[in-house]
C-alpha positions as CSV (number, residue, x, y, z in Angstrom):
1,M,79.4,80.1,74.0
2,Q,79.5,80.1,77.8
3,H,82.9,78.3,77.8
4,A,84.3,80.8,75.3
5,V,83.3,83.8,77.5
6,V,84.9,82.2,80.5
7,A,88.0,81.4,78.5
8,I,88.3,85.1,77.5
9,L,87.8,86.3,81.0
10,A,90.4,83.8,82.2
11,S,92.9,85.0,79.6
12,L,92.4,88.6,80.7
13,S,92.7,87.8,84.4
14,V,95.9,85.7,83.9
15,F,97.4,88.5,81.8
16,F,96.7,91.0,84.5
17,A,98.0,88.8,87.3
18,L,101.2,87.9,85.5
19,C,101.9,91.5,84.3
20,G,101.2,92.9,87.7
21,S,103.4,90.3,89.5
22,L,106.2,90.9,87.1
23,Y,105.9,94.7,87.5
24,I,106.1,94.8,91.3
25,T,108.8,92.1,91.5
26,C,111.1,93.9,89.0
27,F,110.8,97.1,91.1
28,A,111.5,95.1,94.3
29,V,114.7,93.6,92.8
30,A,115.8,97.1,91.6
31,G,115.1,98.4,95.1
32,I,117.4,95.9,96.7
33,R,120.3,96.8,94.4
34,D,119.7,100.5,94.5
35,R,121.0,102.6,97.4
36,L,120.7,106.3,96.7
37,S,123.0,108.5,98.7
38,L,123.2,112.3,98.9
39,S,126.4,113.9,100.1
40,G,127.2,117.5,101.0
41,H,125.6,119.8,103.4
42,T,124.9,123.3,102.2
43,A,122.5,124.5,104.9
44,H,121.2,127.3,102.7
45,T,117.6,126.2,102.2
46,R,114.9,128.0,104.2
47,F,112.1,125.8,105.4
48,L,108.5,126.7,106.3
49,V,107.2,123.8,108.3
50,L,103.5,123.3,108.3
51,V,102.0,121.0,110.8
52,P,98.3,120.4,110.1
53,A,96.5,119.3,113.2
54,H,92.9,118.4,114.1
55,N,92.4,117.7,117.8
56,E,96.0,116.6,118.4
57,S,96.7,118.3,121.7
58,S,97.8,115.0,123.4
59,G,100.5,114.2,120.9
60,I,101.6,117.3,119.0
61,Q,104.3,118.4,121.4
62,P,106.7,115.5,120.7
63,T,106.3,116.2,117.0
64,L,107.2,119.9,117.5
65,R,110.1,119.1,119.8
66,S,111.6,116.7,117.2
67,V,111.5,119.5,114.6
68,Q,113.1,121.9,117.1
69,R,115.8,119.3,117.9
70,A,116.8,118.8,114.2
71,K,120.4,119.3,113.4
72,Y,119.9,122.3,111.1
73,P,120.3,126.1,111.6
74,K,117.3,127.2,113.7
75,E,117.1,130.6,111.8
76,L,116.3,128.7,108.6
77,I,113.3,126.9,110.0
78,H,109.9,128.6,110.6
79,I,107.3,126.3,112.3
80,V,103.6,126.9,111.9
81,V,100.8,124.7,113.4
82,V,97.6,124.8,111.4
83,A,94.9,124.1,114.0
84,D,92.0,123.1,111.8
85,N,88.5,123.1,113.3
86,C,89.8,121.9,116.7
87,S,87.5,121.3,119.7
88,D,90.4,120.7,122.1
89,D,93.4,122.7,123.2
90,T,95.7,121.9,120.3
91,A,96.6,125.5,119.7
92,E,97.6,126.0,123.4
93,S,99.7,122.9,123.4
94,A,101.5,124.1,120.3
95,R,102.1,127.6,121.6
96,A,103.6,126.1,124.7
97,C,106.4,124.9,122.5
98,G,107.0,128.4,121.3
99,V,105.8,128.0,117.7
100,E,103.4,130.0,115.6
101,V,99.8,128.8,115.4
102,W,97.2,129.6,112.7
103,I,93.6,128.7,113.7
104,R,91.2,127.7,110.9
105,S,87.5,127.5,111.5
106,D,85.5,126.3,108.5
107,L,83.1,123.5,109.3
108,Q,81.8,123.4,105.7
109,N,85.3,122.7,104.2
110,R,87.0,120.4,106.7
111,G,89.9,118.2,105.8
112,K,93.7,118.1,105.7
113,G,93.9,119.1,102.0
114,Q,91.6,122.1,102.6
115,A,93.7,123.1,105.6
116,L,96.9,123.0,103.7
117,T,95.5,124.9,100.8
118,W,94.3,127.6,103.2
119,A,97.7,127.8,105.0
120,L,99.7,127.9,101.8
121,E,97.6,130.8,100.5
122,K,98.1,132.6,103.8
123,A,101.8,132.0,104.1
124,A,103.8,135.2,103.8
125,V,107.1,134.3,105.4
126,P,110.1,133.7,103.0
127,F,110.9,130.1,102.2
128,D,112.5,127.9,99.6
129,L,110.8,124.6,100.7
130,V,107.6,124.1,102.6
131,A,107.7,120.9,104.7
132,I,104.5,119.1,105.6
133,I,104.8,117.2,108.9
134,D,101.9,115.4,110.4
135,A,101.0,116.1,114.0
136,D,101.5,112.4,115.0
137,T,105.0,112.2,113.6
138,E,108.6,112.7,114.8
139,I,111.3,113.5,112.3
140,D,114.9,112.2,112.3
141,S,117.5,114.8,113.4
142,A,119.0,114.7,109.8
143,F,115.6,115.3,108.1
144,F,116.3,118.9,107.1
145,T,119.9,118.3,106.2
146,A,118.9,115.5,103.8
147,M,116.2,117.6,102.2
148,D,118.6,120.6,101.9
149,S,121.1,118.4,100.1
150,A,118.4,116.9,97.8
151,Y,117.2,120.4,96.9
152,A,120.7,121.6,96.3
153,H,121.2,118.6,94.0
154,S,118.0,119.5,92.1
155,L,119.2,123.1,91.7
156,R,122.5,121.9,90.2
157,C,120.5,119.8,87.8
158,Q,118.5,122.9,86.7
159,R,115.3,121.6,88.4
160,P,114.2,124.3,90.9
161,D,110.6,123.2,90.6
162,V,110.6,119.9,92.6
163,A,108.8,118.0,95.4
164,L,110.8,115.9,97.8
165,Q,109.3,112.9,99.7
166,G,111.1,111.6,102.8
167,R,111.2,108.0,103.9
168,Y,107.9,107.6,105.8
169,V,108.1,104.7,108.3
170,F,106.0,103.5,111.3
171,A,107.4,103.1,114.8
172,T,106.6,100.0,116.7
173,T,104.3,100.4,119.8
174,S,106.1,97.7,121.8
175,T,109.1,95.5,121.9
176,S,106.9,92.5,121.0
177,S,105.0,93.6,117.9
178,S,101.8,91.9,116.8
179,W,101.5,90.2,113.4
180,F,99.4,93.2,112.3
181,E,102.2,95.7,113.3
182,Q,104.9,93.5,111.7
183,F,103.0,93.4,108.3
184,T,102.1,97.1,108.4
185,I,105.7,98.1,109.1
186,A,107.0,95.7,106.4
187,T,104.6,96.9,103.7
188,K,105.3,100.5,104.5
189,A,109.1,99.8,104.2
190,A,108.4,98.0,100.9
191,E,106.7,101.1,99.6
192,N,109.8,103.1,100.3
193,S,112.4,100.5,99.2
194,F,110.6,98.7,96.4
195,S,108.7,101.5,94.8
196,Y,109.6,105.1,95.6
197,R,113.3,104.7,95.8
198,P,113.9,102.7,92.6
199,R,111.3,104.9,90.8
200,T,113.3,108.0,91.7
201,A,116.5,106.3,90.4
202,L,114.8,105.5,87.1
203,G,113.4,109.0,86.7
204,L,109.7,107.8,86.9
205,A,106.8,109.7,88.4
206,N,106.2,109.2,92.1
207,L,103.5,109.6,94.7
208,I,103.5,111.8,97.7
209,Q,102.8,110.0,101.0
210,G,101.1,112.9,102.7
211,N,103.7,113.2,105.5
212,G,107.3,114.2,105.6
213,F,107.4,115.8,102.2
214,C,108.6,119.2,100.9
215,I,107.5,121.3,98.0
216,S,109.6,124.1,96.5
217,R,108.2,127.6,96.1
218,G,108.6,127.4,92.3
219,A,106.6,124.1,92.2
220,L,103.8,125.7,94.3
221,F,103.7,128.7,92.0
222,K,103.5,126.4,88.9
223,V,101.1,123.8,90.4
224,P,99.3,125.3,93.4
225,F,98.3,122.9,96.2
226,V,94.6,122.2,95.5
227,A,93.5,118.8,96.7
228,A,90.4,118.3,98.7
229,S,89.9,114.5,98.5
230,I,90.6,112.0,101.3
231,V,93.9,111.1,99.6
232,E,95.0,114.7,99.0
233,D,98.6,113.6,98.8
234,A,98.1,111.2,95.8
235,E,95.7,113.7,94.2
236,Y,98.4,116.5,94.3
237,A,101.1,114.1,93.1
238,V,99.1,113.4,90.0
239,S,98.7,117.2,89.5
240,L,102.5,117.6,89.9
241,A,103.1,114.8,87.3
242,L,100.8,116.4,84.8
243,G,102.6,119.7,85.4
244,G,106.0,118.1,84.7
245,I,107.2,118.4,88.3
246,P,109.1,115.4,89.7
247,V,108.5,113.9,93.1
248,V,111.9,112.8,94.4
249,H,112.3,110.2,97.1
250,V,114.9,111.2,99.7
251,D,115.8,108.0,101.6
252,E,117.9,109.8,104.3
253,A,115.1,112.1,105.3
254,R,113.2,109.9,107.7
255,V,109.8,110.6,109.3
256,I,108.5,108.2,111.9
257,S,104.8,108.0,112.5
258,R,103.1,106.5,115.6
259,M,101.2,103.5,114.6
260,T,97.6,102.7,115.4
261,R,97.4,100.4,118.4
262,R,94.1,98.8,117.8
263,L,92.8,96.9,114.7
264,K,89.5,98.9,115.0
265,D,91.3,102.2,114.7
266,A,93.4,100.9,111.8
267,A,90.3,99.7,110.1
268,T,88.8,103.1,110.1
269,Q,91.9,104.6,108.7
270,R,92.4,101.9,106.0
271,L,88.7,102.2,105.0
272,R,89.1,105.9,104.5
273,W,92.3,105.5,102.4
274,A,90.6,102.8,100.3
275,R,87.6,105.0,99.6
276,G,89.8,107.9,98.6
277,T,92.0,105.7,96.4
278,F,89.1,104.2,94.5
279,T,87.6,107.7,94.0
280,L,90.9,109.0,92.7
281,F,91.1,106.2,90.1
282,G,88.0,107.7,88.3
283,S,89.7,111.0,87.7
284,A,93.4,110.3,87.8
285,L,93.7,107.3,85.4
286,P,91.9,109.0,82.5
287,A,93.8,112.3,83.1
288,L,97.2,110.5,83.1
289,I,96.4,108.5,79.9
290,R,95.2,111.7,78.2
291,G,98.2,113.6,79.4
292,A,100.5,110.9,78.1
293,V,99.0,111.2,74.6
294,Q,98.8,115.0,74.5
295,Q,102.3,115.6,76.1
296,R,103.9,112.5,74.5
297,R,105.3,111.5,77.9
298,W,105.2,107.8,78.4
299,Q,106.0,108.3,82.1
300,L,102.4,109.5,82.7
301,A,101.0,106.3,81.3
302,E,103.4,104.3,83.5
303,M,102.2,106.4,86.5
304,A,98.6,105.3,85.7
305,L,99.9,101.7,85.8
306,M,101.5,102.4,89.2
307,L,98.3,103.8,90.6
308,L,96.4,100.7,89.4
309,F,98.9,98.5,91.4
310,T,99.0,100.8,94.4
311,S,97.3,98.0,96.4
312,R,99.2,94.8,95.8
313,V,96.2,92.9,96.9
314,V,94.6,93.6,93.6
315,I,97.1,91.3,92.0
316,V,96.2,88.6,94.5
317,Y,92.5,89.1,93.5
318,A,93.4,88.6,89.9
319,T,95.3,85.5,90.6
320,L,92.5,83.9,92.6
321,A,90.0,84.9,89.9
322,S,92.3,83.3,87.3
323,L,92.4,80.0,89.2
324,A,88.6,80.0,89.6
325,L,88.0,80.8,85.9
326,L,90.4,78.2,84.7
327,A,88.8,75.6,86.8
328,F,85.4,76.2,85.2
329,A,86.5,77.1,81.7
330,G,86.7,73.6,80.5
331,P,89.2,72.3,77.9
332,F,90.3,74.8,75.3
333,E,93.4,75.4,73.2
334,F,95.3,77.8,75.4
335,L,94.5,76.2,78.8
336,R,98.0,74.8,79.4
337,L,99.6,78.2,78.4
338,L,97.3,80.1,80.8
339,T,97.9,77.6,83.6
340,L,101.7,78.2,83.2
341,G,101.0,81.9,83.3
342,V,99.2,81.6,86.6
343,L,101.9,79.5,88.1
344,A,104.5,82.0,86.9
345,A,102.5,84.8,88.6
346,L,102.3,82.8,91.8
347,V,106.1,82.2,91.8
348,L,106.7,86.0,91.3
349,Q,104.3,86.8,94.1
350,F,106.1,84.5,96.5
351,V,109.4,86.1,95.5
352,Y,108.0,89.5,96.1
353,L,106.5,88.4,99.5
354,F,109.9,87.0,100.5
355,L,111.6,90.3,99.6
356,V,109.0,92.3,101.5
357,L,109.4,90.2,104.7
358,R,113.1,89.8,104.6
359,K,114.7,92.6,102.6
360,A,112.4,95.7,102.7
361,D,113.5,96.8,106.2
362,S,116.5,96.5,108.4
363,E,114.6,94.2,110.7
364,P,113.2,91.2,108.8
365,V,109.7,89.8,109.6
366,P,110.0,86.3,111.2
367,F,109.0,83.5,108.8
368,E,106.5,82.2,111.4
369,A,104.5,85.4,110.9
370,I,103.6,84.1,107.4
371,A,100.9,82.0,109.1
372,F,99.0,85.2,109.7
373,M,99.3,86.4,106.1
374,P,95.7,85.2,105.2
375,L,94.4,87.3,108.1
376,Y,96.2,90.4,106.9
377,F,95.0,90.0,103.3
378,G,91.5,89.3,104.6
379,F,91.6,92.5,106.6
380,L,92.7,94.5,103.6
381,G,90.1,92.8,101.4
382,A,87.3,93.6,103.9
383,M,88.4,97.3,104.0
384,Q,88.4,97.5,100.2
385,L,85.0,95.8,100.0
386,G,83.7,98.3,102.5
387,A,85.1,101.2,100.5
388,V,83.3,99.9,97.4
389,L,80.0,99.5,99.3
390,G,80.3,103.1,100.7
391,W,80.9,102.5,104.4
392,K,82.0,105.6,106.3
393,R,81.7,108.8,104.4
394,K,84.8,111.0,104.1
395,Q,85.7,113.1,107.2
396,W,89.0,114.2,108.7
397,N,89.0,112.7,112.2
398,R,91.9,112.2,114.4
399,T,93.1,108.6,114.3
400,N,93.7,107.0,117.7
401,R,97.2,105.8,118.3
């Protein structure tokens, strides 16, 4: 009886590992082949740029200057800094750049999602797209031009209600990057190239990355921005998907975020993300499955699958669990078949890892960095374990860079 139970668990684990490995590898291959390109510059779109900031006085000015330097008509861009419960001079630093500042004081409802909801309800200036730019980010000079072209394309396709996500990347902190920086940059590039970009090409539901994204006025009217969790971006993306509003990845609209310099600071940030993601699973996965049945839209069920594989490390866990279970299961009829399934999963994962390190970004990660891969997976695993155990309750604090 005990061997039978172990055999069943091994079968389920192998199935999960193999399906997950095949799923992410297929999208990675599609991402290599796919190169979306938008042409044409209309320069008609009016942008309201919201910069949510909590104690960002030391770094907000480079962000605002990058927006002001963008190659786009200045009269079509209105910049507002949302100074949320700040205890420093964020507001004064922003005003020194000549932008409008809205000060929010609500200690009972702190958080980026709450700040954005408040700002969007307050906004009275005319706009076609609202752009959300983090206060520790610098945008590429072609950001608004690319978003303008993408929005014009959506209008031509009779889709005025749309959300647009830019290519969110990390900037290196030095010419000689550490192994942690190299893997962080590579995995973020893989999200863009091997997930968001091919998903857009295939017409599948996408996530919002929380930075460098735009929402049309029509989309906000249809699905108001109400997201109060730690991962407010993913939460709102699920609401958009349920409302039938696509999130389109715009590869040419680049936003470059300053990376955390210390592992300690990155740990706090990753722990917060992991907690928010696990919490989101409890509400989003049932809602997407229910929506897929009620609306008869298989894309919603597929989005639930994407959320489940948001952390690729989950597939590694399933593979390790499969190996352990097969070792203790004892001889049974399907042992050879399951063993082949695990081996296939491992091969697919190595293919995916190769693509991430060598093809996801324009600057490949050196092969010698692979020696540090166990440390990186161990770090992610520790953060996810900490999230499960409830370390660090949610709070919007400034991340040290």
